N, C-alpha and C positions, 0 to 999 in steps of 0.2 A: 339432662339434655345437653348434648355437645354444642359448643359455640361454633359460629361460622368459621373461625380460625382453626379450630380443632378438626372440623370436617374437611376443610380445604375447599377449593373451588372445583366442583365436579359438575360440568354442564349436563343438562338433562339429555341433550342430543349426543349421539355416539361420536367420539373423537378418534376412534380406531381407524386405521387405514392400512391398505396393503402396499402403499407406496414405500419405496426404499427410503431408509433413514440416512440423511447426509451426515458427514463427519461433523460439520459445524453445528447441526441440529443436536447431535449427541453431546457436543461440548456445552451447549446452552443448558441442556437437561441436567448435566452433571454439575454445572455451576449453580443453577437455581431453577427449580421446577416452575416457579411463577414467571420468571424471565422467559423460560422456554414457552410457556403457554401464551404469553402476551405477544412474543416476537417471532417464534418459529413458523415455518411454512404451513399454510392450510393444506389439507383439511383437518389435520390433527390439532393444530394450534390456530391462533388468530392472525398472525402475520402482520402485526401493527408496527408503526414507527411514529415518533413524535411529529406533529404537524409543523413545528418550527425547525425540523431537522434540515441541515444543509442538503442541497441537491446532491445526489450520489455522484453526478458528473463533475461536481466541483471539489470532491474530496481527492486529495493527492494519491491516496492508496489505490483507489479505483483507476484514476488516470494512469498511474505508474504501471499497473497490471496491463491495461489496454495498450500502452505505448510499447512495453517490452514484448508483448505478444506480437503486435504488428511488426515491430522491428526485427524480431528473430524469424518472422515469416517472410521478410523482405530484405532490404539492403542494409539494415541495422543503423540507419540514420535516425537515432532515437530523438535527438533534439528537434529535428525538422518535423518528425511525426508528432511530437508533443505540441509544438507550436501550432500545427495544423488542427489538432484536436481542441486546443485552448482558444484559438481565434474566434470561433462562433460562440464560445462561452463568455467572453469578456463583456458583451452587452448585457448578458443576464446578471452579471455581478451588480450592475447599477440598479436593476429592478428588485433583486433579491436582498441586497445588503446596502440599502441607501445610506445608512449611517456609518458603514464600514467599508466603503468602496476602495479607498486607498490601501487599506490593510489586505483586502482580498486580492486586489490587483498585484500587490507585492508577492503574495503567496503564489500566484500564477507565474510571475516573473522568475522567482527563485526556483520554481519547479523546472523551468527551462535550463537554468544554470546546473541543476542537479543532473538533468538528463545529458547535458553536454559533458559533465564530468564522468557520468556512467559510460557514455560512448567511448571516451578516451580510456577509461579503466578496463572496459570489457574486451578491447582489442587484444590486450596481453592475456587477460584472464581466460578468455575463450579460445585462445590460439589452438589448443589441442583438444577442443571439445566439439563434438558433432551433435547438433540438435536433431533428434529423431522425430519428436512430436511437440506441439505446443498447444496449450489450452484444451486438454482432452477430458471429456466428461465420461467417467466410468460409471455405468449403471449396472444394477443387478449383481453386486459383489456378494458372492455366497459367504455365509458365516457358519463356521463349524458347528454342527450339531443342533442348529435351531432353524425354524422356518421363517427366516427374516433376511432380507438383503440390505446392503448399504450402497450409497453412491458417493462419489467424490469428484471434484474437478482438480486435475493435475496441471499445474502451470506449464511444465515441460518435462520431457524425458530426454536425457543426454547420454551420449556414449563417450566415456573418457578412456584413458589408457588402461585403467584397471577394471573396466567393465561398465555395465549399465547403471545409471543413477536417475532418480527422480529429482526434480528441481522445483522449489517453491519460493516465490518472491515474497519478501516481507519488508514493509516500510516500518521503521521503528524510530522512537525518540531516544532510545538508550543505546549506548555503545556496548553494553554487556547484556547478554540474554541467556542466563544459565538454564532456563526452562527447557531448552531444546533437547537436552539429553533424556528428558522424561515426558516429552510431548505426546499427547494422544494422537494428534493429527499425523505426526511422523510415523508412529507405529502402525496405525491403521492404513496409511498410504502404502507403506512398504509391504504390509500383509496383502493388500489388494493387488499391488504390482506383482508379487510372487504368485498369487492365485490366478491372475488374469493374463499376465504377459510373459514373465520369465522367472522361474524359481531362483535364479542366480542373481537377481537384482541386488546390488550392493547396499543400497540405503537411499536416504534422501539428503539433498543439499539445500539448506536454507540460505537463500541469497538475500542479504540485508541491504537496504538502502536507508541511510540515516536521514530522518526528516529534518534534522537541524541543518538547514541549507548552508552551503559555502557562502562566504562573503561575495557579494556581487561588486561590479565596478563602482557602484555608488559608495560603498564602504571603503573600497581600496583607494579611490582618488582623494587626495587631500585638497584643501581649499586653494592652494597655489597651482593646482593642475598636475602636480607630480604624484607618484604612487607611494604608498607606505612601504617601508623596507623592514618591517618588524621581524625580529629574529624567529618568532614562532609562526611565520607566514604559512608554512606547510600544514599547520593545523587549522588554518582559517579559510583557505580557499583552494581552488584547483588551478592547475597550470593553464588550462584553457581560458578560465575567467580572468586570470592575471594578465595573460597575453591580450585579451580583449580590452582590459582597462588601459594597457599601454597604447593600443590602437586609438582609443578615445582620447587619451592624453595627447598623443601625437596630433590628432585632428584638431583638438581644441587649440593647441599652440599655433598650428598652421592657419586656422581661421582667424585667430587674433592678429596674425601678421598680414591678413588681407587675402589669403588664398581662397579662390572660388567664392568670394563673398556674394556674388550674384545668385549662386545656387544654395550656399550654406550661410545664412545670416549670422553675423557675429553675436547676436543675442539669442541664438538657439539654446534650447534647454538641454540639459545633460542627456535626457532620454532621446531627444532628437539627434544629438551628436552621436549617441550610441548606435542609432539606426543607420546614420550615414557611414559611420566607421565600419559597421558590419558589411554594408554593401561594397565599400571601397576595397576591403580585404578580400571579399568573395570574388570581385571582378579583377583583383590584382592590379589596381590602378598604378601605373608605373611611377609617377611622381610621388604619390602618397606612400607606396611601398618602400621607396628609397628612404624617406624620412622615418618610416615605421621601423625599418631595420636598424637605422642609426640609434633610435630611441631605445630599442631592445638591449643595446650594449650597456646602457646605464643600469639595467636590471638583470644583468647576466647571472649574478649570484642567486637571486631569488628565483629566476626561471629554472636554473639548474637544480636547485633544491626541490622545487615543486615537481619537476619532471622525473627526478630520480627516486623520490620518496614513495613508499607504499601508500596508495590512496586510502585515506581513513574514513571515507564516507560510504564505502561499499566493501563488503567482504562476504566470503562463503563460509558456511558452517556445516561441514559434512557430518551426517548422523547415520552411521551404520547400525543395524540391528541383527543380532544373531537369531537363529530359529528358536532357540530356547527363550530368549527375551520376548519375542513376538508371541509365542505360545502362552507364556506366563501372563502377559499383559492382556491378551485377548480373553483368556479364560477367567482371569481374576478381576478385570475391570470392564472391558468392552461388552462382553456377552451378558453379564449380570445387569448392566444398565440398559442394554437393548431389551431384555426381557421385562424389566420394570416399565420401560416406556411403552411397550406393546400390551401391557396388562396393568394399566394405570389404576391405582387405588387412592391416590392423593395428589392434588396439585396445590401447592402453597409455597410460601417464601422460604425455601430450604436454604437459600444463601444467607438469610438473616440468622438462621439457627447456627451457622458457622461463625460469622463475625460481621458486625455492622460495617466495619471499614471495607469489606468486600463490595458493599453496595453503594459506596460514595458517588461513583460516577455512572451508576446504572441509569439508563434512560427511563426506566419504569419505576423509579423510586417513589414518585408521588402516588400512583395508584396502589403500589404495594403498601405504603404507609396507611393509605385510606382503608385497605383491606384489613391490616393488622389492628387498626383502631375501631373496626366495625362500622366504618363509614361507607358511603355509596361509591365504591371503587369503579362501578360500571359507568357512572356519570362522569367521573374523571377521565376515563378512557374515551367516552363519546365526545367530550369537549376538546381534548388535547391530542388525540391520536387518530390516525387513519391507516387503512390497509396500505402497506408498502407498495409503491408503483411496480416494483419488480414482480410481486405476486399477482397483481392485477393483470399484468401483461404475460406472465409465464406461470399460470396456475398449474400447468402440467410439468413444469420444470422440477426436477428432483433435487435441485441444489438450493442451499440457503444463501441469503445475501451475506457476504463476508464483511 
């Protein structure tokens, strides 16, 4: 008699569905069938997420996507849009993360600095780029030779001098991402674009935003109120944030000397001074701006270096695909896995079979281990996991939560 592990998890109820299979769902299936079954979209899978998982709204990746979408649909004031989205979330930080309030507030603050840097970088980067569409949900993508469709959410479609490209935003913790040249998502997106939109689409551009945030004014300001002049300053912060730190330094000196003490107390915190400095710069207060411009001269070398150097926190990685590459990948990888998913004969921890280290950060490692050991994995799921809010609200949505 076969063991539970050998049989795999095959629910008595049917888990087949005519719904399109999203690209992210296919990626989960290829990574590990048990991960797919636990977390992919209903009705084929359970659509679960850990009960202690951070709110989707508080993850920088999701915030960044929303801000970029709104910005490119509007006036591209990314920093203002970010702050408008973050403001109602700040009170939630206290209730959700009582023991880590300061650290999560800092995450939200540094996110604003990143968006300010992106706003400055994108002006030059997007000078000759026309955004045709943003956040487009492609459904019913036909797949060669099989009775199955796919779906995908495209962050943007842009027109450059050399033709039409797809654009996909990626937040990352690494400055090197060699996987892009063989990425499933890239190939399928380009295939879909050629099938649905234009056969001459050039490829996809991965636009990376480094999650290692630039130094904020708090790190740039020294104890005596001056700014650091480190030689590698261009690798530490952005021109905009350094300029902001100069404004705060200027105001701190002026307040210490008695300027506007009725309105700005001399014992103001650094965060309070930062708020005042932002307002004075925005209003172009004459007296303050005069002192501000004088102070900038002391940091001319640093400002020049930051303004001229290529921004290291954001970059584009264009990934073209030839028709031969697309055909080979679709026939050799995508279609066989789609057929497996639509004719399921086994659901189990296939990720474990490849290498345990692939599972180290998996959110479903605990129920997976219970399953492998023959323990009650269903009880583990019931106690520590719930159906993802995204699926409760959008059960008809064909897209996976990224």
